[in-house]
C-alpha positions as CSV (number, residue, x, y, z in Angstrom):
1,M,-0.3,-16.4,-0.1
2,P,-3.7,-16.9,-0.2
3,P,-5.7,-14.3,-1.5
4,S,-7.8,-12.5,1.2
5,P,-10.5,-10.3,0.6
6,Q,-9.6,-7.4,2.1
7,W,-6.2,-6.9,0.5
8,C,-5.1,-8.1,-3.8
9,T,-2.1,-7.9,-5.6
10,V,-1.1,-6.7,-9.0
11,E,1.8,-7.1,-11.1
12,F,3.1,-5.6,-14.1
13,R,6.8,-4.9,-15.8
14,A,7.1,-1.2,-15.2
15,R,7.5,0.4,-18.3
16,Y,9.6,2.9,-20.3
17,S,6.9,6.3,-20.5
18,E,7.2,5.6,-16.2
19,T,10.8,6.2,-16.1
20,D,12.2,10.1,-15.5
21,Q,15.3,11.6,-17.2
22,M,17.7,9.5,-14.7
23,G,16.1,6.9,-16.0
24,I,14.4,5.6,-12.6
25,I,10.6,5.4,-12.2
26,Y,9.5,9.3,-12.0
27,H,7.9,9.1,-8.0
28,P,4.8,9.9,-9.2
29,N,3.5,6.7,-11.1
30,Y,4.0,5.3,-7.7
31,L,0.4,6.4,-7.0
32,T,-1.0,5.4,-10.3
33,W,0.3,2.3,-9.2
34,C,-1.6,2.2,-6.1
35,E,-4.9,3.3,-7.8
36,M,-4.2,0.1,-9.8
37,G,-4.0,-1.8,-6.7
38,R,-7.3,-0.5,-5.4
39,T,-9.2,-0.2,-8.2
40,E,-9.0,-4.1,-8.6
41,L,-9.3,-4.9,-4.7
42,I,-12.5,-2.8,-5.2
43,R,-13.8,-4.8,-8.1
44,Q,-12.9,-8.1,-6.4
45,L,-14.9,-7.3,-3.0
46,W,-18.2,-5.5,-4.9
47,K,-17.6,-4.8,-8.3
48,P,-15.7,-2.6,-11.0
49,Y,-14.8,0.6,-9.7
50,S,-16.5,1.9,-13.3
51,Q,-19.8,0.9,-12.5
52,V,-19.1,2.3,-8.5
53,E,-19.3,5.7,-10.8
54,R,-22.3,4.6,-12.6
55,D,-24.1,4.4,-9.4
56,G,-24.1,7.7,-8.2
57,V,-20.8,7.3,-6.4
58,L,-17.1,8.7,-6.5
59,L,-14.7,8.3,-3.9
60,A,-12.3,11.2,-4.1
61,V,-8.8,11.3,-3.0
62,T,-8.7,13.0,0.1
63,D,-5.6,12.2,1.1
64,A,-2.3,10.3,0.0
65,T,1.4,9.3,1.9
66,L,3.9,8.0,0.2
67,R,6.9,6.8,1.7
68,Y,9.9,6.0,-0.7
69,H,12.1,3.1,0.2
70,A,14.6,1.9,-2.9
71,S,13.7,3.2,-7.0
72,A,12.0,1.2,-9.3
73,R,13.8,0.9,-13.2
74,Y,11.8,0.4,-16.5
75,E,11.0,-2.8,-17.1
76,D,11.7,-4.2,-13.7
77,L,8.9,-6.8,-11.9
78,V,6.3,-4.5,-9.9
79,R,3.8,-6.2,-7.5
80,V,1.0,-3.4,-5.7
81,T,-0.2,-4.9,-2.5
82,A,-3.6,-2.6,-1.9
83,T,-5.3,-3.6,1.7
84,L,-8.4,-1.9,3.2
85,E,-7.2,-0.1,5.9
86,Q,-10.2,1.7,7.6
87,V,-14.2,2.2,6.8
88,R,-16.6,5.1,7.8
89,S,-19.9,5.9,6.4
90,R,-18.5,8.3,4.6
91,A,-14.9,7.3,3.7
92,V,-12.6,4.8,3.3
93,S,-8.5,4.1,3.7
94,F,-6.4,2.0,1.8
95,T,-2.9,0.7,2.6
96,Y,0.0,-0.6,0.2
97,L,3.2,-1.7,-0.1
98,V,4.9,-1.4,-3.5
99,E,7.9,-4.5,-4.1
100,R,10.2,-5.5,-7.0
101,V,10.1,-8.7,-7.3
102,E,13.3,-10.3,-7.8
103,D,14.6,-13.3,-10.2
104,D,15.1,-15.3,-7.2
105,G,11.4,-14.5,-6.1
106,T,12.4,-12.6,-3.3
107,T,11.3,-9.1,-2.8
108,T,12.9,-5.3,-2.2
109,R,10.4,-3.1,-0.5
110,L,10.2,0.1,-3.6
111,C,7.3,2.0,-1.2
112,T,4.7,1.8,1.4
113,A,1.4,4.7,1.0
114,R,-1.6,5.5,2.5
115,T,-4.4,7.4,0.5
116,G,-7.5,8.2,1.9
117,L,-11.0,8.2,-0.2
118,T,-14.2,10.3,0.6
119,A,-17.8,9.5,-1.0
120,I,-18.9,12.4,-3.2
121,D,-22.1,13.0,-5.5
122,R,-21.9,14.1,-8.8
123,A,-21.8,18.1,-8.5
124,G,-19.0,17.0,-5.5
125,A,-20.5,17.5,-2.3
126,P,-20.0,14.5,0.2
127,R,-21.9,11.5,0.5
128,K,-22.8,8.5,2.5
129,L,-21.6,5.3,0.8
130,P,-24.2,3.1,-0.4
131,A,-25.3,0.1,1.9
132,D,-24.1,-2.5,0.2
133,L,-20.9,-1.0,-0.4
134,L,-20.5,0.1,2.8
135,D,-21.6,-3.7,3.9
136,A,-19.0,-5.1,1.5
137,F,-16.2,-2.7,3.1
138,R,-16.9,-3.7,6.8
139,R,-16.4,-7.5,5.7
140,A,-13.1,-7.1,4.2
141,A,-11.9,-4.4,6.7
142,A,-8.9,-5.0,8.8
143,P,-9.4,-5.6,11.8
144,E,-8.4,-3.0,14.1
145,P,-5.1,-2.6,15.6
146,V,-4.5,-4.4,19.4
């Protein structure tokens, strides 16, 4: 698929330290993988998330939903696709598709997820997204379902 302003993908090998006693990827790691996709998407849309925080805007995860479909194991090639779903003046939501990329190029769906984030200031109080970030998000947001 060609790059899109509303989504991006990251690929990596599952690390040994991410496995559990059963030899499969421990379930909380999928949320970390979603974060990897989300922060890369923010980088592509506007600027690195570290710079967003230096500018005084923190995006706190206020909601997370994950649905597991299959297991990943050490050294699997994993692809995370993060999509900007919804944008509001103080909040944004993302959806994720986590897949294993097989040797033949086919994929197996591992997890689907959604996170909601709310903009807060350094004191933890809700705040509006800066106008330029809000504009970047709105330009890239997925169209509303019909």
